[in-house]
N, C-alpha and C positions, 0 to 999 in steps of 0.2 A: 645802642639798638633801641627799637621802638616797638609799639604794639603791632605796627604793620609788619615788622620783621618776624614777630612771634606768630602772627596769623599766616604769613607766607610759609614759615617753617612747619606749621601744623598741616598746611594743605599740600606741600610739595617737598618735604625734606624728612629724612629719617632722624634728624637731630632733635625733633620734638614731636611727641605723639600725644593724643588726647589722654591716654592712660597716665603719662607722666604729668600732664597738666593737673589731673585730679589727685594723683598719689603724692606728688612732690611740688605743690603750688609755690612754696617759698623759694625753692631752687629755681623754678621757672621765672618767678618774678625778679629774682636777683640777676639771672642770666640776661634777661632782656630789658632790665631797667624799668619794669612796669610799676604803675601805681596800684594801690589796692583796688581802685575802681576798674582799671583796665584788666587786671587779673580776674576780677569777678565777672566782667563782661565776657571774656573768653571762656571761662569755666561754665557759664550759664548756657552756652550753646550745646545742644545734644550731640553726642559723639557721631551718630549716624549722619547728622547734617554736615559735619566736616568731611565725612567719607563721600557724600553725594557731591559736594562742591569740589572736592579733590578730583573726583572722576570727571566732572565737567571741565575743570581746568586742564586736565591732561588731554581730554578730547580736543579742546580748542588749541592747545599747544601742538598737537599732531597736525591739525589742519593748517596751522601757520607754517610749520616745517614743510608740509606737503605742497604749499604754494610754490616753493622754489625747487622742490625735488619730488614731483608726484610719482613717477615710476619707481624711483628708489624707495620711497616710503611704502608703496604698495608691495614691493618685493620684500622689504624688511618685515612688514606686517605678516606676510605669508610664511616666510621661512625663519624669521628671527623675532617672533612676537614677544617672547619673554623679555629679551633684551630691550626691545622698544618700550614695552609697558613699564619696565623698571626705570628706564631713562625718563620717560614722561612723568611718571609718578614722583620722581625724586629731583626734578629739575624745575626751577622757577624760570619761566620765559621772561627775558629782559624786555621791559616796555619800550616802545618807540612810537612817536606820533605818526610816522610815515609807515603805513603797513607793509609796502613792498620792501623797504629797508629793514623793517622788523623781521620779515620773512628771511631775508639774507642772513641777518645776524643769528636767527634761530637755526637756520640750516648750517651755518658755519660752526656753531656750538655743537650741534648734533654730530657733524662729521669729525670734529676734534675728539669728542667723547667716544665715537664709534671706532676710531683707529685701533686696530688690533683686536677688535671685538666682533667685527663682521668681516666677511671676505674682502681682501684688498681690492679685487676687481669691482665689487659692488660699491665700495667706498669711492673708487675712482669714477664710477658711473655717476655717483652723487655729485662729485665735483664737476663733472661734465654737464649735468643738468643745471647746477648752480651757475656755471658760466653762461649758459644759454639764457637763464632767467635774468642775470645781470645785463647781458647785452640787449635783451629785449627792452629793458627799462632805462638804458643809458640814453640821456637826452641828446648828447652829441651824435651818437649812432642813429638815433631816431630821426633827427633833422637831416643827417646825411642820407639815410634811406629814403626819406621823402623826396629829397632833391634828385637822387638817382632815379626814383620812380617817375619823376616828372621830366627829366632831361636825358637819362641814360641812353635810351634808344636813339635819340637824335644825335647825341655826341658820338656814339659808336658808328653811325652811318658816315660821319665825316672824318673818322679816324682812319687815315690811309696807312698803307704798308710802311711808309717812311718812318713812322713812329717807332718801329722796332729798332731802327738804326740810330735815330736821333732823340726819340722821346725818353723821358725819365719817369718810369712808372713807380707808383707807390701803393702800398696796401692802405685802403681807405679806412675811415673810422667805423665803417659798417662791418669790418672783418676783424676777427680775433683768431690768431693761430695758437693752438695749444697742443702740447704733447702729453701722452699718457703711457703708462707702462702696461696697460691692458687694452684690448680692443673694445672700446666703449661703443663702437659702431656695429658690432656683431649683430647678425639678424635676430639672435635669441636673447640679446641683452635686454634687461639686466639679469634675467634668470641664469644665463650662461655667458660669461665674459672671459674669453681666452686670454692667457697671459702673453699677449703679443703687443709689442710697442707700436703705437700709432701716433700720427700727427693729424690733427683735425683743424680745418678752417671753418669757423662759425661765422655765418653771415646774417646780419640784420636786414630783413627785407620789409618794405613798407606794407603794413597791414597784413602780414603773413607770419607764420611761425618762423623762428630762427632756423636757417638751413645749416646742415652740417655736411662738409665734404671731407672724406678721408683722402689725405694726400700721399701719393707715392714719394719715396725718398728724393727722387730727382726733382719733382715738382715742389716739394717742401724746401729743398735747398735753393731752387730758383726763386721761389716766392720770398724767402728770407733775404735775398740779395736785392730785392726791389724795395729799397728803403729811401729812395729819393736822392741818392748820392751817385748813381751811375745810370747810364742809358740801358735800355732793354738788351741791346746787343752786347754790351760789356757784362751785364749780369749773366747772360747766357754763356759767355766765354769763361767767366770765373766759376760758373757751375759745372764747367766741363761738358756742356751739352752741345750736340750737333746744332749748328745755326738754324737749319730748316726746321728741325724738330722743336727747338726752343722757341723759334718764332711762332710756330703753330700753337704751342702750349701757352705762350704769353698772350697771343691773340684770343684764344679761347677763354683765358682767365679775365681778360679785359671785357669781352662780351658778357661774361657772367657777372661782372661788377666786382671781382676779387682784386682787380688792379684798376687804377685810374692814372691818367697822365699827371705829372707834377704840376701844381698850380691850380688844380681843380678845387672844388668846394671842400673836399676831404683832405687835401694835401696840407 
């Protein structure tokens, strides 16, 4: 361990306090492998300075986590403030040169620690927000979203009805389908998240927020079968859907960009 580890522990860990630094300096020096000069440097800092810096570190940590899960952290701040402050004050944020990736890692660490400590529905809403954050910053999804923005309308105009019978639809890179045990799409979420299983299609849209579509079971099953290995008509048959209804559903999903013909830019 180094003087940096000791400083981090002073600022964001119960394993070392300013009181221990002053009352048992030799124990601290041995634990962290400090030189006499490093120990003297740490001990020379006023205790209230450590407190002020620790508060600033915790506040910045909160902002980083909130980049990926803004509504979740607002709700946790409102209803579970003690837990949040304890976590931020005792956790060292892992450094990363890429801030969006650092925010992902910070959010993942928070959700891992929060499991069983905050309501399960709120934790799932946090994962929902984190998936949207990731999709928004995924480079492949971003490129696909731009291509769809530029060509999607034109492609749909020339997409005739025959594609239902002969076309091979696939879920593009702009779309991520995720299932949750709670209704993260509820109107009052994240304040109130019913324990109702849902499947959500997240869609990356060019220069817009990530969209979220709650899928009915039939639509979910149909979409899952559009994996590039079967025609739209066969997918509908395997899903047990009525051909006309399935055709209308597939056409609507294609118009919305949730499906594209195989061989397209996202296939």
